[in-house]
C-alpha positions in Angstrom: -15.3 -67.1 101.4 -13.8 -68.9 104.5 -12.6 -72.5 104.2 -10.9 -74.8 106.7 -8.1 -77.1 105.3 -6.6 -80.0 107.1 -2.9 -80.7 107.2 -1.4 -84.2 107.1 -2.0 -84.6 110.8 -5.6 -83.5 110.7 -5.0 -80.1 112.2 -7.2 -77.2 111.0 -5.9 -74.3 108.9 -8.2 -71.3 108.3 -8.2 -69.8 104.9 -9.9 -67.1 102.8 -10.8 -67.9 99.2 -11.1 -65.4 96.2 -12.0 -66.0 92.6 -12.8 -69.0 90.4 -11.3 -72.3 91.1 -10.8 -73.0 87.4 -8.2 -70.2 87.2 -4.5 -70.5 88.0 -3.8 -71.0 91.7 -2.1 -68.3 93.9 -1.4 -68.8 97.6 -0.4 -66.0 99.9 1.6 -66.7 103.1 1.9 -63.9 105.6 4.8 -63.1 107.9 5.3 -64.0 111.5 2.8 -62.2 113.8 0.4 -61.4 111.0 -2.8 -63.2 109.8 -4.3 -64.0 106.4 -6.1 -60.7 106.5 -2.9 -58.8 105.8 -3.4 -59.9 102.2 -7.1 -59.3 101.8 -7.0 -56.3 99.4 -4.2 -57.7 97.3 -5.9 -61.1 97.1 -9.2 -59.4 96.0 -7.3 -57.4 93.3 -5.4 -60.3 91.9 -8.4 -62.6 91.8 -10.1 -60.1 89.5 -7.2 -60.5 87.1 -8.1 -64.2 86.5 -6.6 -66.0 89.4 -7.9 -68.3 92.1 -6.4 -66.9 95.3 -6.0 -68.5 98.8 -4.7 -66.7 101.9 -4.4 -68.7 105.0 -3.3 -68.3 108.7 0.0 -70.1 109.3 0.0 -72.6 112.2 0.2 -70.7 115.5 -1.5 -67.6 114.0 -5.0 -66.3 113.6 -7.7 -68.9 113.4 -5.5 -71.8 112.5 -4.4 -74.5 115.0 -1.7 -73.9 117.7 0.9 -76.6 117.9 0.9 -78.1 121.4 4.5 -79.2 120.9 5.6 -75.8 119.6 6.5 -77.2 116.1 7.0 -73.9 114.3 10.1 -74.4 112.1 10.1 -73.7 108.4 9.8 -77.4 107.6 6.6 -77.6 109.7 5.1 -74.6 107.8 6.2 -76.2 104.5 4.3 -79.5 105.4 1.1 -77.4 105.9 1.6 -75.7 102.6 2.1 -79.0 100.8 -1.2 -80.3 102.4 -3.1 -77.3 101.0 -1.8 -77.5 97.5 -2.5 -81.2 97.3 -6.2 -80.4 97.4 -5.9 -79.1 93.9 -4.8 -80.7 90.7 -2.4 -78.0 89.8 0.7 -76.3 91.1 0.5 -73.0 93.0 2.0 -69.6 92.4 3.5 -68.8 95.8 3.6 -65.3 97.3 5.3 -65.1 100.8 6.3 -62.3 103.1 9.1 -62.8 105.6 8.3 -66.2 107.4 5.8 -67.0 104.6 8.4 -66.2 102.0 11.0 -68.5 103.6 8.4 -71.3 103.6 7.7 -70.7 99.9 11.4 -70.7 99.1 11.9 -74.0 101.0 9.1 -75.6 98.9 10.3 -74.2 95.6 13.7 -75.8 96.1 12.5 -79.1 97.6 13.8 -82.0 95.6 10.6 -84.1 96.2 7.9 -81.4 96.1 9.1 -78.5 94.0 6.7 -79.5 91.2 3.9 -78.1 93.5 5.3 -74.6 92.9 4.7 -72.9 89.6 6.3 -69.5 90.4 7.7 -67.7 93.5 7.3 -64.2 94.8 9.4 -63.3 97.8 8.2 -60.2 99.7 10.9 -58.4 101.6 12.9 -61.5 102.5 16.1 -62.9 101.1 17.9 -66.2 101.7 18.3 -65.1 105.3 16.5 -62.3 107.2 18.9 -59.6 108.3 19.9 -60.4 111.9 19.4 -56.9 113.4 16.1 -56.2 111.6 14.8 -59.7 112.4 15.7 -59.3 116.1 13.7 -56.1 116.2 10.6 -58.0 115.0 11.1 -60.8 117.5 11.5 -58.2 120.3 8.3 -56.5 119.2 6.4 -59.8 119.0 7.6 -60.7 122.5 6.3 -57.4 123.9 3.0 -56.7 125.7 2.7 -60.2 127.0 0.2 -58.9 129.5 -2.0 -57.7 126.7 -3.7 -54.3 126.1 -6.6 -52.6 127.9 -8.1 -51.4 124.6 -7.7 -51.3 120.9 -6.4 -47.8 121.2 -3.6 -48.9 123.4 -2.7 -51.7 121.0 -2.7 -49.2 118.1 -0.4 -46.8 119.9 2.0 -49.7 120.6 2.0 -50.7 116.9 2.5 -47.1 115.8 5.6 -46.9 117.9 7.0 -49.9 116.0 5.9 -48.6 112.6 6.4 -44.8 112.8 6.4 -44.4 109.0 2.8 -45.7 108.7 -0.2 -43.5 109.5 -2.2 -44.8 112.4 -5.7 -46.0 111.1 -8.7 -43.9 112.2 -10.9 -47.0 112.3 -9.3 -49.5 114.7 -11.8 -52.4 114.1 -9.3 -54.1 111.7 -7.1 -54.8 114.8 -9.6 -57.4 115.9 -8.1 -59.6 113.2 -4.6 -59.5 114.9 -5.8 -59.5 118.5 -7.8 -61.9 120.6 -9.9 -60.8 123.5 -9.6 -62.7 126.8 -11.6 -61.3 129.6 -11.3 -57.5 129.4 -7.9 -57.4 127.7 -6.6 -57.9 124.1 -3.7 -60.2 123.3 -1.7 -60.9 120.2 -3.3 -63.5 118.0 -0.4 -65.9 117.8 1.0 -68.7 120.0 3.8 -67.5 122.3 5.5 -70.8 121.7 6.0 -69.6 118.1 9.0 -67.5 119.2 10.6 -70.0 121.6 12.7 -71.9 119.0 13.9 -68.7 117.3 15.1 -66.6 120.2 18.9 -66.3 120.5 19.5 -68.4 117.4 22.1 -67.3 114.8 20.3 -66.5 111.6 22.6 -68.6 109.3 22.5 -71.6 111.6 18.7 -71.5 112.0 17.9 -70.8 108.3 20.9 -72.4 106.6 18.8 -75.0 104.8 17.2 -72.3 102.7 20.4 -71.5 100.9 20.6 -75.1 99.7 17.0 -74.9 98.5 17.7 -71.6 96.7 20.7 -73.0 94.9 18.6 -75.7 93.1 15.4 -73.6 92.7 14.6 -73.0 89.1 11.1 -71.5 89.2 10.2 -68.0 87.8 11.0 -65.8 90.8 10.3 -62.2 91.8 12.0 -60.5 94.8 10.1 -57.5 96.1 11.8 -55.1 98.5 10.5 -52.3 100.6 13.0 -49.5 100.1 12.9 -48.6 103.9 13.3 -52.3 105.0 15.9 -53.3 107.6 15.0 -57.0 107.1 16.0 -57.2 103.4 19.0 -54.9 103.1 20.8 -54.0 99.9 23.5 -56.5 100.8 20.8 -59.2 101.4 19.1 -58.4 98.1 22.4 -58.6 96.2 23.1 -62.0 97.8 19.7 -63.4 96.9 20.1 -62.3 93.2 23.6 -63.9 93.2 22.2 -67.2 94.5 19.1 -67.1 92.2 20.4 -65.2 89.1 17.2 -65.8 87.1 15.2 -63.8 89.7 13.5 -60.5 88.8 13.6 -57.6 91.3 11.2 -54.8 92.2 11.8 -52.1 94.8 8.8 -50.2 96.3 9.5 -46.7 97.5 8.3 -45.5 100.9 7.6 -49.0 102.0 9.3 -50.8 104.9 9.2 -54.6 105.7 5.4 -54.9 105.6 5.3 -53.9 102.0 1.7 -54.8 101.2 0.4 -52.9 104.2 2.5 -49.8 103.3 1.9 -49.6 99.6 -0.8 -52.1 98.6 -1.7 -50.7 95.2 1.9 -50.6 94.0 2.6 -54.0 95.5 -0.5 -55.6 93.9 0.4 -54.2 90.5 3.9 -55.7 90.7 2.5 -59.1 91.7 -0.2 -59.0 89.0 2.3 -58.2 86.2 4.6 -61.0 87.2 1.8 -63.6 87.6 0.2 -62.7 84.2 3.6 -63.1 82.5 4.3 -66.5 84.1 0.9 -68.2 83.8 
């Protein structure tokens, strides 16, 4: 089921809903350049285990609003998340990948609003994204600004970036990540989304997340794709040092986009953690 939430400024946030609203709440936040549909299979699986699951398009992505002022910092995403949770009379179990994970971490360690978070699952992201790995993603997201002539061309471009993943035979799913304008296909995110991030030092740009992590006391699970260059071994160790109560799972043969690479194994790890902490 599709639903439109409104943030505190009245902007529209597109979401997909799974399960019974009486069940514990789980909210999935995707990474930069993705949409809520990246979580569809995992969300369906987890809702069948007795959870009420929401996946939504972050601002500047998919069917949600695009900020005219280019307000796409972590704090802006956090405000949207707070607005969504406040629709329900209960805290949320937060599952976030990359940008979504950093948004969830920021809320879980927020002195004023941390009670809105029941448990935290970080998907292939630590306190900071690895500079080199993160820069590769930003470079990819900045590519093909003139769009693609066909879904096939877009699929080939994505396959070059994700060589470990088998190219899908049915390309219809790409329509969720692309928008058609005239006779060409373009990425389904706001180009302004990248403007504030380009050229910034990782620790300067995301330094506030370390402060949130130091006071965060929620049940926490860190999931890493074994092939990831965004959450390295060093980054993983630092996360577990800052949040020593966190659990850790590594998924073999998965890179940064863990759910897309090994969805069944990913879903099982998330389900197990949620069941134990709800």
